[in-house]
C-alpha positions as CSV (number, residue, x, y, z in Angstrom):
1,M,86.8,-33.2,89.9
2,D,87.6,-29.5,90.2
3,I,88.1,-27.5,87.0
4,L,90.9,-24.9,86.8
5,L,89.4,-21.5,85.7
6,E,91.5,-19.2,83.5
7,K,92.1,-15.6,84.8
8,K,90.6,-13.0,82.6
9,K,93.0,-10.4,81.2
10,G,92.4,-6.5,80.7
11,I,90.4,-3.9,82.6
12,R,87.5,-5.2,84.5
13,K,84.4,-3.4,85.7
14,K,85.5,-3.2,89.3
15,H,88.7,-1.3,88.3
16,L,86.9,1.6,86.7
17,P,86.3,3.6,89.9
18,Y,90.0,3.4,90.8
19,I,91.0,4.6,87.3
20,A,88.5,7.5,87.4
21,G,89.8,8.5,90.9
22,G,93.4,8.5,89.8
23,A,92.6,10.6,86.7
24,A,90.9,13.1,88.8
25,V,93.9,13.4,91.2
26,V,96.2,13.9,88.2
27,L,94.0,16.6,86.8
28,L,93.8,18.3,90.1
29,L,97.6,18.3,90.5
30,S,98.0,19.6,87.0
31,W,95.6,22.5,87.7
32,I,97.5,23.3,90.9
33,V,100.8,23.3,89.2
34,F,100.1,24.7,85.8
35,G,96.6,26.3,86.2
36,N,95.9,30.1,86.2
37,H,94.8,31.0,89.8
38,A,94.4,34.7,89.3
39,A,91.3,36.3,90.8
40,T,88.9,36.9,87.9
41,L,86.1,39.4,87.7
42,R,83.5,40.1,85.0
43,V,82.9,43.8,84.3
44,D,80.8,45.8,81.9
45,A,83.2,47.1,79.2
46,R,80.8,50.1,78.6
47,S,81.5,51.4,82.0
48,L,85.2,51.6,81.5
49,S,87.5,54.3,80.2
50,I,90.1,52.9,78.0
51,G,93.2,54.8,76.9
52,D,95.9,54.2,74.4
53,V,99.6,53.9,75.3
54,K,101.6,56.0,72.8
55,R,104.9,57.7,72.3
56,D,104.3,61.4,72.1
57,Q,105.6,64.8,73.1
58,F,105.3,65.3,76.9
59,N,104.8,68.9,77.9
60,D,106.1,69.1,81.5
61,F,103.7,71.6,83.1
62,V,101.1,71.8,85.8
63,R,97.8,73.7,85.8
64,V,97.0,75.7,88.9
65,D,94.3,78.2,90.0
66,G,95.8,81.5,90.9
67,Q,94.2,84.5,92.5
68,V,95.1,88.1,91.8
69,Q,96.4,90.1,94.7
70,P,98.1,93.5,95.2
71,I,101.9,93.4,94.7
72,T,102.3,94.5,98.3
73,I,100.0,94.5,101.3
74,V,100.8,96.8,104.3
75,Q,99.3,95.9,107.6
76,L,97.7,98.6,109.7
77,S,98.6,98.3,113.4
78,P,98.6,101.1,115.9
79,E,101.8,101.7,117.9
80,E,99.6,103.0,120.8
81,G,96.5,101.3,122.2
82,G,93.3,103.1,122.8
83,I,89.6,103.4,122.1
84,V,88.4,103.9,118.5
85,Q,87.1,107.5,118.4
86,E,86.7,108.1,114.7
87,L,86.9,106.1,111.4
88,V,88.2,108.7,109.0
89,V,88.3,106.5,105.8
90,E,86.0,103.7,104.7
91,E,87.0,100.4,103.2
92,G,87.8,100.5,99.5
93,A,88.8,104.2,99.5
94,R,92.0,105.4,97.9
95,V,94.5,106.8,100.4
96,H,97.9,108.6,100.2
97,R,100.9,108.2,102.4
98,G,100.3,110.0,105.7
99,D,96.5,110.1,105.5
100,V,94.7,109.4,108.8
101,I,92.7,106.2,108.8
102,V,91.6,105.9,112.4
103,R,91.8,108.1,115.4
104,L,92.1,106.6,118.9
105,S,91.8,108.2,122.4
106,N,93.8,107.2,125.5
107,A,93.1,108.9,128.8
108,N,96.0,107.2,130.5
109,L,98.4,108.6,127.9
110,E,97.0,112.1,128.4
111,L,97.6,111.7,132.2
112,Q,101.2,110.6,131.5
113,I,101.8,113.6,129.4
114,L,100.5,115.9,132.1
115,N,102.7,114.2,134.7
116,A,105.8,114.4,132.5
117,E,105.2,118.1,131.8
118,A,104.7,118.9,135.5
119,E,107.9,117.0,136.4
120,L,109.7,118.8,133.7
121,A,108.5,122.2,135.0
122,E,109.6,121.2,138.6
123,K,113.0,120.2,137.4
124,Q,113.4,123.4,135.4
125,N,112.5,125.4,138.5
126,L,114.9,123.4,140.6
127,L,117.6,124.0,138.0
128,R,117.0,127.8,138.0
129,N,117.0,127.9,141.8
130,T,120.3,125.9,141.9
131,Q,121.8,128.3,139.3
132,V,120.8,131.3,141.4
133,T,122.2,129.7,144.6
134,M,125.5,128.8,142.8
135,E,125.8,132.3,141.4
136,Q,125.4,133.7,144.9
137,D,128.0,131.3,146.3
138,R,130.3,132.4,143.5
139,L,129.9,136.0,144.3
140,R,130.5,135.4,148.0
141,N,133.6,133.4,147.2
142,K,134.8,136.2,145.0
143,T,134.2,138.7,147.7
144,E,136.1,136.5,150.2
145,E,138.9,136.2,147.7
146,L,139.1,139.9,147.3
147,Q,139.2,140.4,151.1
148,L,142.0,137.8,151.4
149,D,143.9,139.5,148.6
150,L,143.6,142.8,150.5
151,A,144.6,141.2,153.8
152,T,147.6,139.6,152.1
153,T,148.7,142.9,150.5
154,R,148.4,144.7,153.9
155,S,150.3,141.9,155.7
156,L,153.0,142.1,153.1
157,R,153.3,145.9,153.4
158,N,153.4,145.7,157.2
159,Y,155.9,142.9,157.1
160,R,158.3,144.9,154.8
161,Q,157.9,148.0,157.0
162,Q,158.7,146.1,160.2
163,E,161.6,144.4,158.4
164,K,163.1,147.8,157.4
165,L,162.6,149.2,160.9
166,Y,164.0,146.2,162.5
167,N,167.1,146.3,160.3
168,E,167.6,150.0,161.4
169,K,167.1,149.0,165.1
170,L,164.0,151.2,165.3
171,T,161.5,148.5,166.3
172,A,161.4,145.5,168.6
173,R,162.1,142.0,167.2
174,E,158.8,140.8,168.5
175,D,156.9,143.2,166.3
176,Y,159.0,142.2,163.3
177,V,158.4,138.5,163.9
178,Q,154.7,139.0,164.4
179,A,154.4,141.0,161.2
180,K,156.3,138.2,159.3
181,E,154.0,135.5,160.8
182,D,150.8,137.5,159.9
183,Y,152.0,137.8,156.3
184,E,152.8,134.1,156.0
185,L,149.4,133.2,157.5
186,A,147.7,135.5,155.0
187,R,149.6,134.0,152.1
188,R,148.7,130.5,153.1
189,K,145.1,131.4,153.6
190,H,145.2,133.0,150.1
191,T,146.6,129.7,148.6
192,L,143.9,127.6,150.4
193,I,141.0,129.9,149.4
194,N,142.2,129.8,145.8
195,E,142.3,126.0,145.9
196,R,138.8,125.9,147.5
197,L,137.5,128.3,144.9
198,R,138.9,126.2,142.1
199,Q,137.4,123.0,143.5
200,D,134.0,124.8,144.0
201,S,134.1,125.9,140.4
202,L,134.8,122.4,139.2
203,Y,132.0,121.0,141.4
204,R,129.5,123.6,140.2
205,S,130.4,123.0,136.6
206,I,130.0,119.2,137.0
207,Q,126.7,119.6,138.9
208,M,125.4,122.1,136.3
209,D,126.3,119.7,133.4
210,Q,124.5,116.8,135.2
211,M,121.4,118.9,135.8
212,E,121.4,120.1,132.2
213,D,121.7,116.5,131.0
214,N,118.9,115.4,133.3
215,L,116.8,118.3,132.1
216,M,117.5,117.5,128.5
217,N,116.5,113.9,129.1
218,M,113.3,115.0,130.6
219,R,112.6,117.3,127.7
220,R,113.2,114.3,125.3
221,N,110.9,112.2,127.5
222,V,108.2,114.8,127.2
223,L,108.7,115.0,123.4
224,L,108.5,111.2,123.1
225,I,105.3,111.1,125.2
226,R,103.8,113.8,123.0
227,E,104.8,111.8,119.9
228,R,103.0,108.8,121.4
229,K,99.9,111.0,121.5
230,N,100.4,111.7,117.8
231,K,100.5,108.0,117.2
232,L,96.9,107.7,118.4
233,E,96.2,108.7,114.8
234,V,96.7,105.6,112.6
235,R,98.1,106.7,109.3
236,S,98.6,105.1,105.9
237,Q,102.2,104.1,105.2
238,I,101.9,104.0,101.4
239,D,99.7,105.2,98.5
240,G,97.1,102.6,97.8
241,E,93.6,101.3,98.6
242,L,92.2,100.6,102.1
243,G,91.4,97.0,101.5
244,L,90.3,96.1,105.0
245,L,89.3,98.0,108.2
246,D,88.3,95.6,111.0
247,V,87.4,98.0,113.8
248,V,84.3,99.7,115.1
249,L,83.7,102.9,117.1
250,G,84.3,102.4,120.8
251,Q,86.4,99.3,120.3
252,N,89.5,98.9,122.6
253,V,92.5,98.4,120.3
254,Q,95.8,97.0,121.7
255,P,99.3,98.2,120.5
256,G,100.4,96.1,117.5
257,Q,96.9,94.7,116.8
258,K,96.1,94.3,113.2
259,I,93.1,96.5,112.4
260,G,93.3,96.6,108.6
261,Q,95.5,96.6,105.5
262,I,96.5,98.9,102.7
263,N,96.8,97.4,99.2
264,D,99.6,98.7,96.9
265,L,97.8,98.9,93.5
266,S,100.9,100.0,91.6
267,D,101.1,96.4,90.4
268,Y,99.6,93.0,90.9
269,K,100.8,89.4,91.6
270,V,99.0,86.1,91.3
271,Q,99.2,83.7,94.2
272,A,98.4,80.0,93.7
273,L,98.3,76.8,95.9
274,I,100.3,74.0,94.3
275,D,100.2,70.3,95.3
276,E,103.1,69.3,97.5
277,H,104.0,66.6,94.9
278,Y,105.7,69.5,93.0
279,I,107.5,71.3,95.9
280,D,110.9,70.0,94.9
281,R,110.5,71.2,91.3
282,V,108.9,74.6,91.6
283,R,111.5,77.4,92.0
284,A,111.8,81.1,91.5
285,G,112.2,82.1,87.8
286,L,110.1,79.3,86.2
287,P,107.8,80.6,83.4
288,A,104.1,80.4,83.4
289,T,101.2,81.5,81.1
290,F,97.5,81.9,81.1
291,D,94.8,83.0,78.6
292,R,92.3,85.7,79.3
293,Q,89.7,86.9,76.9
294,G,91.6,85.4,74.0
295,T,94.9,87.0,74.9
296,H,98.0,85.2,76.1
297,F,99.8,86.6,79.2
298,A,103.2,85.6,80.6
299,L,104.1,85.2,84.3
300,T,107.2,84.1,86.2
301,V,107.6,82.5,89.7
302,R,108.6,85.3,92.1
303,K,108.6,83.4,95.4
304,V,108.0,79.9,96.7
305,Y,106.8,79.6,100.3
306,P,108.3,76.5,102.0
307,E,105.4,75.9,104.4
308,V,103.0,73.1,103.4
309,R,99.4,73.1,104.6
310,D,96.7,70.6,103.7
311,G,99.0,69.1,101.1
312,K,99.6,72.4,99.3
313,F,102.2,75.2,99.3
314,R,101.9,78.8,98.2
315,T,103.6,80.4,95.2
316,D,103.7,84.0,94.0
317,F,103.7,84.8,90.3
318,V,104.5,88.3,88.8
319,F,103.8,89.5,85.3
320,T,106.6,89.7,82.8
321,G,104.7,91.6,80.1
322,E,101.3,93.1,79.7
323,R,98.5,92.9,82.3
324,P,94.9,92.3,81.5
325,D,93.0,95.5,81.1
326,N,90.3,94.7,83.6
327,I,92.6,93.2,86.2
328,R,91.2,93.4,89.8
329,S,92.1,91.9,93.1
330,G,90.3,88.6,93.7
331,Q,90.1,87.5,90.1
332,T,91.0,83.8,89.4
333,Y,93.3,82.8,86.5
334,Y,94.0,79.3,85.4
335,I,97.8,79.1,85.0
336,N,100.0,76.7,83.2
337,L,103.3,76.5,85.1
338,E,106.2,75.1,83.0
339,L,108.4,72.7,85.0
340,G,110.7,71.6,82.2
341,Q,111.3,71.5,78.5
342,P,109.0,69.3,76.2
343,T,110.4,65.8,75.7
344,E,109.3,62.6,73.9
345,A,108.0,59.9,76.2
346,V,105.6,57.0,76.5
347,V,102.3,58.5,77.9
348,I,98.9,57.4,78.9
349,P,95.8,59.6,79.5
350,K,95.2,60.8,83.1
351,G,92.4,58.9,84.9
352,T,91.0,58.1,88.3
353,F,92.9,54.8,88.5
354,F,95.8,56.7,89.9
355,Q,94.0,57.3,93.2
356,N,93.6,53.6,93.8
357,T,97.0,52.4,92.5
358,G,99.3,55.3,93.2
359,G,100.6,54.7,89.7
360,N,102.3,51.4,90.7
361,W,100.0,49.1,88.5
362,I,97.4,49.2,85.9
363,F,95.0,46.8,83.9
364,V,96.3,46.2,80.4
365,L,94.0,44.8,77.7
366,D,94.9,41.8,75.7
367,R,95.1,41.9,71.9
368,D,91.4,40.9,71.3
369,G,90.3,43.4,74.0
370,K,88.2,40.8,75.8
371,K,90.4,40.5,78.9
372,A,92.5,42.9,81.0
373,Y,95.5,41.8,83.1
374,R,97.0,43.5,86.1
375,R,100.6,44.7,85.4
376,R,103.1,46.6,87.5
377,I,104.3,49.9,85.9
378,K,106.2,53.0,87.0
379,I,104.9,56.5,86.4
380,G,107.3,59.5,86.3
381,R,106.1,63.0,85.6
382,Q,102.5,64.1,85.0
383,N,100.6,67.1,83.5
384,P,96.9,67.9,83.3
385,Q,96.5,65.6,80.3
386,Y,99.0,62.7,80.6
387,Y,101.1,60.5,82.8
388,E,104.6,59.7,81.7
389,V,105.2,55.9,81.9
390,T,108.9,55.0,82.5
391,E,108.4,51.2,82.9
392,G,105.9,48.5,82.2
393,L,104.0,49.6,79.0
394,E,104.7,49.7,75.3
395,P,103.3,52.1,72.7
396,G,100.2,50.5,71.0
397,E,98.8,48.8,74.1
398,K,95.5,49.8,75.7
399,V,94.9,50.3,79.4
400,I,91.9,51.0,81.7
401,V,92.2,54.5,83.2
402,S,88.9,54.7,85.0
403,G,88.6,54.0,88.7
404,Y,89.4,50.7,90.3
405,E,87.3,50.9,93.5
406,S,85.2,47.8,92.6
407,Y,88.0,45.5,91.4
408,K,91.3,46.7,92.8
409,D,92.0,43.2,94.3
410,S,91.4,41.3,91.0
411,E,94.1,40.1,88.8
412,V,92.1,39.5,85.6
413,L,89.1,41.4,84.2
414,I,86.8,39.8,81.7
415,L,85.2,42.5,79.6
416,E,81.6,41.9,78.7
417,K,79.7,44.0,76.2
């Protein structure tokens, strides 16, 4: 007879693998949903630079390297080209306005002067010959006029005599009519010659004026060509120092070619290259300062050049007070350019992290200083010492300001000592 076996209650041994598997799935799902998946990296805390986040006075300035230059530089460029014949002054010498710096020679210009002078002499001879011819014509015309005057007077006298005789019936009518016709012909000739003489006089006057104008223009042309010869001597335009002379004897120099420069040493300026990051904030009139041999000197921005090259733009500064006693062209001054008034702000020390993050994020240490977490921030102004933080950090926190090249993709840093 079969016996009915009772079913055992509770967890049996064969159920344990299923229970363990289910627990593992639950743990995995919990880790996926609630776990911290941030990329973690262990770093040596001794290799890090850690800065404090604090609220402090932010001095809005930038430090730049400026080089002393003459207040004005005048370029030396010959108006006429030629061969360098003589270097009258050496580089570095003091010169005065009008001093000859370089002498050039130009054979073609000499030939042009000779040709112009020969043409002028030819025109002058032609003018004199024309004047003589016109004077002879004038005298001939005057003689002809006198002869016609005489002929007209005689014709008039004969006509009146014949008219009187004809009225007294003492001469023939034909003689009277002929005398009248001779007089009228002489009078008409006299009128015509007077008109011709008047026209000839006007023509001679116009022709002489034109020739005089042409001759005057030729004289001016000769003078200009002679002045061009004078310009073969390159002269200083100002009082100053010959800072550069870039020619040698025998060199062929073209018109307008830069061959040197004169430095105006009546005053100095300081020229600096500033990062393009500040181009919209630097303007004429901004104050600047620098220290030299324990003395404080004041500058102001004179001119901002808009052209940007290699990420920098040029700016000229001028002195607003005393100059250093030993100031010389080429000296370098370290200038603090004030961009705005000091204000209170949240600041962090400057560091190389900015090159990797662009100021968009930073690693912030937790309270016990054992971990650092990546956090988004926003950086505003900067000076040589601090960054101004406008979002993301609070005073009292600590941040890593050293470079992030090795762990810029990490989210969490574990600091090991």
